[in-house]
Each structure stands twice: as structure tokens, then as C-alpha cells.
C-alpha positions in Angstrom: 11.0 -23.6 -6.1 12.9 -21.0 -8.0 12.1 -17.3 -7.6 9.4 -16.3 -10.0 9.8 -13.0 -12.0 6.6 -11.1 -12.2 6.1 -8.1 -14.5 3.2 -5.7 -13.9 2.2 -3.6 -16.9 0.1 -0.6 -17.4 0.2 2.2 -20.0 1.9 5.0 -18.1 3.8 3.0 -15.4 3.3 5.7 -12.9 0.7 4.4 -10.4 -1.0 1.0 -10.6 1.9 -1.1 -11.9 4.3 0.7 -9.6 2.0 -0.1 -6.6 1.8 -3.7 -7.7 5.5 -4.0 -8.0 6.1 -2.5 -4.5 3.5 -4.7 -3.0 4.7 -8.0 -4.4 8.3 -7.2 -3.7 7.2 -6.6 -0.1 4.8 -9.5 0.2 6.6 -12.0 -1.9 9.3 -12.7 0.7 11.8 -14.3 -1.7 9.3 -16.3 -3.7 8.9 -13.5 -6.3 10.9 -10.7 -7.9 8.5 -8.0 -8.9 9.0 -5.5 -11.8 6.8 -3.0 -13.6 6.8 -1.2 -16.9 4.5 0.6 -19.3 3.8 0.8 -23.0 4.0 4.6 -22.9 5.7 5.4 -19.6 5.2 8.8 -18.1 8.8 9.0 -17.0 7.9 9.6 -13.3 6.2 7.8 -10.5 3.1 9.7 -9.3 3.9 11.6 -6.2 0.8 10.2 -4.4 2.2 6.7 -5.0 5.5 7.5 -3.4 3.8 9.3 -0.5 1.4 6.5 0.2 4.1 3.8 0.0 6.5 5.7 2.2 3.8 6.4 4.8 3.3 2.6 5.0 7.0 1.9 5.4 7.7 0.6 1.9 11.1 1.0 0.2 10.6 3.3 -2.8 14.2 3.9 -3.7 14.3 1.7 -6.8 10.8 2.5 -8.1 10.8 4.3 -11.5 8.7 4.6 -14.6 10.1 2.7 -17.5 9.2 1.2 -20.9 8.3 -2.4 -21.3 11.0 -2.5 -24.0 13.6 -2.8 -21.2 12.3 -6.3 -20.6 12.8 -7.4 -24.2 16.5 -6.7 -24.2 19.3 -9.2 -23.8 20.2 -9.5 -20.1 16.9 -8.3 -18.8 15.0 -10.3 -16.2 12.9 -12.9 -18.0 9.3 -12.7 -16.8 7.6 -15.9 -15.7 4.4 -14.1 -15.4 3.1 -10.8 -16.9 0.0 -9.2 -15.4 -1.6 -6.2 -17.0 -3.4 -3.9 -14.4 -5.0 -1.5 -16.8 -7.6 -2.2 -19.4 -5.8 -0.1 -22.1 -2.5 -2.0 -21.7 -4.4 -5.3 -21.8 -5.8 -4.4 -25.3 -2.4 -3.3 -26.6 -0.1 -5.6 -28.6 2.6 -6.5 -26.1 6.2 -7.3 -27.1 7.1 -10.9 -27.5 8.4 -11.9 -24.1 11.3 -14.3 -23.9 10.3 -17.7 -22.4 6.6 -17.4 -23.1 5.4 -16.3 -19.7 2.0 -16.9 -18.2 -0.2 -13.8 -18.7 -3.2 -12.5 -16.8 -5.2 -9.3 -16.6 -6.4 -7.6 -13.4 -8.7 -4.7 -14.2 -7.8 -1.9 -11.7 -9.3 1.6 -11.8 -6.9 4.4 -12.8 -6.4 6.5 -9.6 -4.6 9.3 -11.5 -7.8 11.4 -12.0 -7.1 15.2 -12.4 -10.9 15.7 -12.5 -11.1 14.9 -8.8 -10.2 17.0 -5.9 -6.8 16.2 -4.2 -8.6 14.6 -1.3 -10.8 12.5 -3.6 -7.8 11.5 -5.6 -5.8 10.4 -2.5 -8.8 8.3 -1.4 -8.8 6.7 -4.8 -5.1 5.9 -4.6 -5.7 4.3 -1.2 -8.6 2.2 -2.6 -6.5 1.0 -5.5 -3.7 0.2 -3.1 -6.1 -1.9 -1.0 -7.5 -3.7 -4.0 -4.0 -4.6 -5.3 -2.8 -5.6 -1.9 -5.7 -8.0 -1.5 -5.0 -9.6 -4.9 -1.3 -9.8 -4.3 -1.7 -11.3 -0.8 -3.9 -14.1 -2.4 -1.4 -14.6 -5.2 1.7 -14.6 -2.9 0.0 -17.2 -0.6 -0.6 -19.8 -3.4 1.1 -23.1 -2.8 3.9 -24.1 -5.2 1.7 -26.6 -7.2 -0.7 -23.8 -8.0 2.1 -21.7 -9.5 2.6 -24.2 -12.3 1.8 -22.7 -15.7 -1.8 -23.9 -16.5 -2.9 -23.9 -12.9 -1.5 -20.4 -12.4 -3.2 -19.1 -15.5 -6.6 -20.2 -14.3 -6.0 -19.1 -10.7 -4.9 -15.6 -11.8 -7.9 -15.1 -14.0 -10.1 -16.1 -11.1 -8.3 -13.7 -8.7 -8.7 -10.9 -11.3 -12.5 -11.5 -11.6 -13.4 -11.9 -7.9 -10.6 -11.6 -5.3 -13.0 -11.7 -2.4 -14.2 -15.2 -3.4 -10.6 -16.4 -3.4 -9.3 -14.8 -0.2 -10.0 -17.8 1.9 
């Protein structure tokens, strides 16, 4: 099986999609190349994301906030799969991706909440990390036949709806 390119999208590309990229890059073990981008990138990775990932031993060196336009240019990695992780990005008109990738939506709460105390916000980042980690572990463990286009589309939709049901 060839390595599958997976692009995670959210609006700001500063928290959820960055966490998903780091998790799949770590858990994918050569089966996947993970990327992230945003429709309106903030231009920086949220400091709590970097702090959390580094505390867990993840490599954060190459993580950066970037526009999804980077993935429409010649020479860019061609996504086989595009997963939106925020509801706002899922409702936006995405660029036309080369190669017609499989698409899915995983609704993940935005942890960047300035209305919360720093402690509450850190807990929310940890919760989002655990939720993404659970979904990515399930996805990364799918056998090759379930990574075929139609089967994958259905499986990803199921994981996005009820990851606990599919952890088994």
C-alpha cells in the first residue's frame, strides 16, 4: 500500500488541525503523511498546542500555521484524504483539490477559548487532544481494504459520529 496523504483543515490552523497533523504523523508509522492547513490561518500555532505536544514527546519542529492554498499549487503534496475538524471550515467552500480526495468531517470543539481561565483552557486543549487521538488511533489501525475510497468515506463518517462505537 502506498503512503496516504491526509490533510486536516480548520479555519485558523492554529490548534485542532495542528494537533491532528502531529498525532497522525506520530501514529501513522509510515502508512500516512499528515498535513494541516486553514482557510484563514492565524499565522501561528497556539502556544498551548506546542506545550502539550512537547510535554508528550512529539516533534513540533515542522508545525506551522498555513493556508490551504499551499495544497492547491503545483508540486504540493496531493491529498488522498481531506478531513475538516471544525464546523466552520466544513461549511466553507474548499478549493478544488487535485486528484479528487476522499473527504470527511470530524466535529471537534475549538479549544482556543479566551473566555475561559488559563487552567480551564489547558484542560480543554487536553480534552481535544484525547478526542483527536482516539479518532486517529482508530483511523490509523484500519486494514488496507478499508482504506479504499468508498469504504474509507463511510468508515470516516462513522468515526466522526461515534468514535467509541468503533474503537473495538
